[in-house]
C-alpha positions in Angstrom: -16.2 -0.7 -17.3 -14.4 2.0 -15.3 -12.5 1.0 -12.2 -14.4 3.6 -10.1 -17.4 5.7 -10.9 -19.0 8.4 -8.8 -22.4 9.8 -9.6 -23.9 12.9 -7.9 -21.8 12.4 -4.8 -22.5 14.8 -1.9 -20.5 14.9 1.3 -20.4 17.7 3.9 -19.7 16.3 7.4 -22.7 18.1 8.7 -21.7 21.5 7.2 -21.5 23.1 3.7 -20.8 20.5 1.0 -17.1 19.6 0.6 -18.0 17.4 -2.4 -21.0 18.8 -4.2 -22.8 16.6 -6.8 -19.5 15.1 -8.0 -19.5 13.0 -11.2 -16.2 11.3 -11.7 -14.7 8.1 -13.1 -11.3 6.5 -13.4 -10.5 4.0 -16.2 -8.0 1.2 -16.1 -4.5 2.5 -16.8 -5.5 6.2 -16.4 -3.4 8.6 -14.4 -5.3 11.4 -12.6 -3.9 14.4 -10.7 -6.0 16.3 -8.2 -5.1 19.9 -7.7 -6.7 22.3 -5.2 -6.1 24.4 -2.1 -5.9 22.9 1.4 -9.3 22.0 2.5 -10.7 21.7 -1.0 -11.6 18.0 -0.5 -8.8 16.2 -2.3 -8.0 13.8 0.6 -11.7 13.4 1.3 -12.3 12.3 -2.2 -9.5 9.8 -1.9 -10.9 8.5 1.4 -14.2 8.1 -0.3 -12.8 6.2 -3.2 -10.8 4.0 -0.8 -14.0 3.1 1.1 -12.8 4.7 4.3 -15.9 7.0 4.4 -19.3 7.0 2.9 -21.0 9.7 0.9 -24.1 11.6 2.2 -25.8 11.2 -1.1 -25.1 9.8 -4.6 -23.5 6.5 -5.5 -20.1 5.1 -6.0 -19.4 2.0 -8.0 -16.1 0.1 -7.8 -15.6 -2.6 -10.5 -16.1 -6.0 -9.0 -12.8 -7.5 -7.8 -10.9 -4.3 -8.2 -8.2 -3.6 -5.6 -7.9 0.0 -4.4 -5.0 1.1 -2.2 -4.2 4.5 -0.7 -0.9 6.0 0.5 -1.9 8.5 3.1 -0.4 11.9 3.6 1.2 11.1 7.0 3.0 8.1 8.3 0.5 6.3 10.6 1.6 5.9 14.2 2.3 2.6 15.8 4.0 0.8 12.9 6.9 -1.3 14.0 8.9 -4.3 13.0 11.5 -5.0 10.2 10.8 -3.5 6.8 10.1 -6.9 5.3 7.3 -7.5 7.8 5.8 -4.1 7.3 5.8 -4.4 3.6 4.3 -8.0 3.8 1.3 -6.8 5.7 0.1 -5.4 2.4 -0.5 -9.0 1.4 -3.5 -9.4 3.7 -4.2 -12.9 4.9 -1.1 -14.5 3.6 1.2 -11.9 5.3 1.7 -14.0 8.5 2.8 -17.0 6.6 5.2 -15.0 4.3 6.7 -13.3 7.4 7.1 -16.6 9.2 9.0 -18.1 6.3 11.2 -15.0 5.9 12.1 -15.0 9.7 13.0 -18.7 9.6 15.1 -18.2 6.4 16.9 -15.3 8.0 17.7 -17.3 11.1 19.1 -20.1 9.0 22.2 -18.0 8.4 23.2 -18.4 12.1 21.3 -21.5 13.2 21.4 -24.7 11.2 19.7 -26.9 13.8 17.4 -29.7 12.8 14.5 -28.0 14.7 14.9 -24.9 12.6 15.2 -26.9 9.4 12.0 -28.7 10.3 10.2 -25.5 11.0 11.4 -24.0 7.7 10.2 -27.1 5.8 6.8 -26.8 7.4 6.5 -23.1 6.6 7.7 -23.9 3.0 5.0 -26.6 2.6 2.3 -24.2 3.9 3.5 -21.5 1.5 3.3 -23.9 -1.4 -0.2 -25.1 -0.4 -1.6 -21.5 -0.7 0.5 -20.3 -3.7 2.4 -18.1 -1.3 5.7 -18.2 -3.3 4.3 -15.6 -5.6 3.5 -13.4 -2.6 6.9 -13.8 -1.0 8.6 -13.1 -4.3 6.5 -10.0 -4.8 7.6 -8.6 -1.4 11.3 -9.4 -2.2 11.0 -7.7 -5.6 9.3 -4.5 -4.5 11.8 -4.1 -1.6 14.6 -4.5 -4.0 13.2 -2.1 -6.6 12.6 0.5 -3.9 16.2 0.0 -2.6 15.1 -0.8 0.9 16.9 -2.8 3.6 14.5 -5.7 4.4 15.9 -6.3 7.9 16.2 -2.7 9.3 13.6 -1.6 11.9 10.9 0.5 10.5 10.8 2.9 13.5 14.5 3.7 13.0 14.0 5.1 9.4 13.7 8.7 8.3 10.3 10.1 7.3 11.1 9.7 3.6 12.2 6.1 3.9 9.1 5.3 6.0 7.0 6.7 3.1 8.9 4.5 0.7 8.2 1.4 2.8 4.5 2.3 3.0 4.5 2.7 -0.8 6.1 -0.7 -1.1 3.4 -2.1 1.2 0.7 -0.6 -1.1 2.4 -2.0 -4.2 2.7 -5.6 -3.0 -1.1 -5.8 -3.1 -0.9 -5.3 -6.9 -3.6 -2.6 -6.8 -5.7 -1.8 -9.8 -5.9 1.7 -8.5 -3.2 3.3 -6.4 -4.2 6.6 -4.6 -1.2 8.7 -3.6 -2.1 11.6 -1.2 0.6 14.2 -1.3 3.2 11.5 -2.0 6.2 13.9 -1.7 5.5 14.7 1.9 8.7 14.0 4.0 10.7 13.2 0.8 14.0 14.8 -0.1 14.8 15.9 -3.6 16.5 12.6 -4.6 13.5 10.6 -3.3 11.1 12.9 -5.2 13.1 12.4 -8.4 13.0 8.6 -7.8 9.2 8.7 -7.2 8.6 10.6 -10.4 10.7 8.1 -12.4 8.8 5.2 -10.7 5.4 6.6 -11.5 6.4 7.3 -15.1 7.4 3.6 -15.3 
């Protein structure tokens, strides 16, 4: 079964149809590129597939249990905190626990108190109870592969590095379908080359 199937989808935001009787499907492992002029409906189609908006008519079926993640064109406002914490928010419910363990582990370098060790042991036990080690390792691995500094403040980064952090956040979810909306926005040539190689891999 396809990851996503659209049948006769219509969407117009109260005006002429932006998406007019769209039939479209994406299979597991398939790579698709959307080309079109500004305003043609590329981002709208991605927002629809991501579940952010609903069609006026037609149906969309997402394979049961499939994870769909979208990297938007612009960096959303209001994101702050160290890179590790921002990336870990992609884990959903387990993000708070993973972030707590990481914060305590980082503090251990300068504070070896019994109180901190007890807090770290408690966080470690909670992680083990929910299988969180895999999640924590996934965050560490993605940050490393994208050559990011886990402890730097997100708001201090350039636009290109912020996009890279947001891509990392999308990847830690282990999505079945990754939607990249104009992924080279704010990226320099080196970062674009890196992204091309990453997607090929």
